[in-house]
N, C-alpha and C positions, 0 to 999 in steps of 0.2 A: 347351029353355030356353036363351037366350043369356046369356052373362056379359060384363059390361062392366068392364074393369080401368082404374082411374083412378090416375094417378101423382100422389102427394101429395108436395109439395116443402116443405122448410124455408125460411121466409121471414126468419129472423133474420140475425145476423151471425156470421161465423166468424173469430175472432181467435186466433192461435197464441201459445202461452206460451213463456217461457224454459225452463221445465221440460220441455216437449215437445222443443224443439231439443236440449237436453242429453242426452236419452235416445235420440235417433235416431242410427243409424249413418250413415256417410258416403254410403252408397248406399241409397235408399229406394224400395220398390215401393209406389206409392200406389193406394189403392182406396177405394170407398165404396158404401153402399147407395143406392137411388134417391132418398131424401129429401135427401141432401147432394151429389148428383152435380154439380149446377151450380156448386159451389164448388171443384171439383178444379183447374180452370185457374188460379184465383187462388192457391190453396194451393201449387200446383206452383211458381209464380213466387216466392212467399215462401221456399220451401225452397231453390230454386236461388240466390236472392239471399243466403241464409245459407251457401252453399257446399256444399249437398247435391246429389248426382246423383240425379235422379228417373226412375224407370221406371214407366210407367203399366200397371197390371194389365190382363190380357186374360182375360176370363171365357170359359168354354166354352159357356155357355148364356145369358149376359147380352146385352142388346140394345145397350148403349152402352159406349164405351171407359172403362175404369176402374171399371165396375160390377162388384160381386161379389154372387153369390147364395149362399144357404145350401147349395146342392148343388154348389158349386165345390170339391169334394174331389178335388184332383189335384195332381201335382207340377208346380209352376210353374217354367218355364224363364226365369230372369231374364237378359236380354241388354241390354247397353248399346246406344245408338243407333249404327247403322252397323257393328254387330259381330254375328257369328254365334256367338261364344263364349258358352257358358252359364256363368254365375257359379256357383261352388260354395260360396262363403262371402263374408263381408264385407258383407252386406246384410241388410236387415230389411223387414218389411211395416208400412206405416202405414195403419190403417183409420180413416176419418173417419165417425163415426156413433155411434149409441146401441145398447146391448145386446150380448150375447155371441154370439148365434146366427150372425151372418155372419163375424166375425173368427176364431172358433174353427174354421171350415171349413178355414182355411189350415193349422192345426196338424196335421191328420190325415196329410198327405202331405209336409209341408215341415218342415225342421229349424230354419229361421231364426226368430228372435223376431218376435212380432206386437205392435206398439204400437197401442193403441186410444185415440183422442182423441175425447172427447165435447164438441162445441162449446158446448152449452147450459150445461154446468157447468164447462167448461174442465178436465175431469178426464182424467188420463193413466193408463192401465193397461198394464202390460207382461205379455203372455201368453207362456208358454213350454211346453215339453213336459210339465213337471210338472203343468200344469193338466189334461192328458189322462190322468193316471195312473189315476184311478178308472175311466174309460171303458175303458181298455186291460185292466184286470183283469176288468171285466164281459165284454168281448169274449172273452177267453181262456176264461172259464167257460162262455160260450154255445157256443163252438166245441167244447169238450169234450163238452157235452151233445149237440150236433149229431152228433158222431161216434157216440155211443151210441144215437141215436134211430132208430126204424124208420119212423115216419110223419112226413113233412116237408111243411109247408105253405109254399108259395111265393107271395109277394105280387107281383102284376103290375099295372102301370098302363098305360093307353093314351095318357097324356099325351105329346105330342111332346117329344123330347129325353130322356125317361125310359123309354120303352117298350123292353123288351129281349126281345121274343118269340123271336128267333133264339137268343139265349143260353139262354133258358128251355127250349127244345126240346132243345138240346144237354145241358143240365143234367139233364133228365128221363131222357134216354137213358143218361147216365153214371151216374146214381144207381141206375137199374134194374139195372145191372151190378154194383152194390155191395149189392144186396138191399134198397134203400130204396123205400118207397112215396111217390110225389110227388102232392100235392093242390094244384092251381093255383087261386088266388083272384084273379080279375080285377076290379079296382075302381079308380076314380079318387079316391074319397073313403074313406079308411081310418078305420073306427071301431074303435078298439082294444078297447073294451068288448065290442063284438059279436064280435070275433075270439076272445075268451075263451070264448064259447059252444061253440067247436069243440074240445072236450076230447079228440077223437080225434087231434089233432095233437100230436106230441111236441116238435117243434122248428120254429121259423119261420125262413124265409130271405126277405130283402127284395131286390127288384130295382128299386124306385123311388128316391125321394130318399134318399141314404145317411144323412141325419141322422135318419131314423125310429128308428134304433137307440138314440137318446137318450131316446125316449119309450116304446118298446115292446121287449119281451124277444125280440129276434131278432138275426140276423147278416146282414150284407150279402153278396151273392153273391160279390163280389171277395174278401171275407175268407177264403173257402174256398181261395183260391190259396195263402194262407200256410201251410196245413196239407197242401198237396198233394192236395186232394180234387177240385178242379175249376178249370179255367182255360179261357177262351175269348177269342179276338181280337175277338169281337162285343160284349164287355161295354162298357157305357157308363161305369159308375162303377167 
C-alpha cells in the first residue's frame, strides 16, 4: 500500500505582538512546523527590523530550511552568518506554531529557552528546563529498572532516518556480555497496547523516534550512554 503525504498550510495572518518582542533575546534561532513554514521569511524580516539577529534552524531530518520535527532531539550549534564560532549563550529559540510537541524537542539537548508563539491566538509561552523536570525523573527511574532487568525488548523501525540496525547489532552483542537477553521488535507502526501483551519483557529500549518515551514506558538507546551501559558512533538519536 502506498502512502501519500499532503502538506497542510496555515492560510491566515501572522502578526507579531509587543509581548513577543519583549520576551525574545537579542539573538533568535527561528523555526516552525510545516503549517507555518511559509511565514518564516516575513517573520525574520520583522524580527531583524526590530533589531534582532536571526539564525534559521537547521533540522537533521526536515526537508525545508527552518523546519523542525518532533524527532529533532539534538544539540543545535547556533552560528552567526559568516562565522564558524558556535554560540554558547545569549540566544534563544523562537518556535512559530501550535502545540508543545515540536518546541519541546529543543529542550532535551539544549539549555537555551524556547519561546513558542501561536499566531492564531497571539499567545506567547516561554519553555525552559523546568518543563522537562517530570520527564527527567521518569527517565531516571526507567534507567534504574533497565539496569536490573534481564529480558530487554528493543523497538526497531525501518523508516529512513530512524533505522538503527547497526547500533542494534552492537547493542545486542554488548548486552549479551552483561548477561541480558535481547528481544528485537521490528515495526513501523508501534501499538503500545499490543506491546503490553509481551509480559516476558522486563524493560523496553527504543531506537525509533526519541519522543516515544513520552507515550510509552521505555528508554531511548542514547539514554544508556548516560549510565555507561552502551555507546555507539552509529546511533542516530
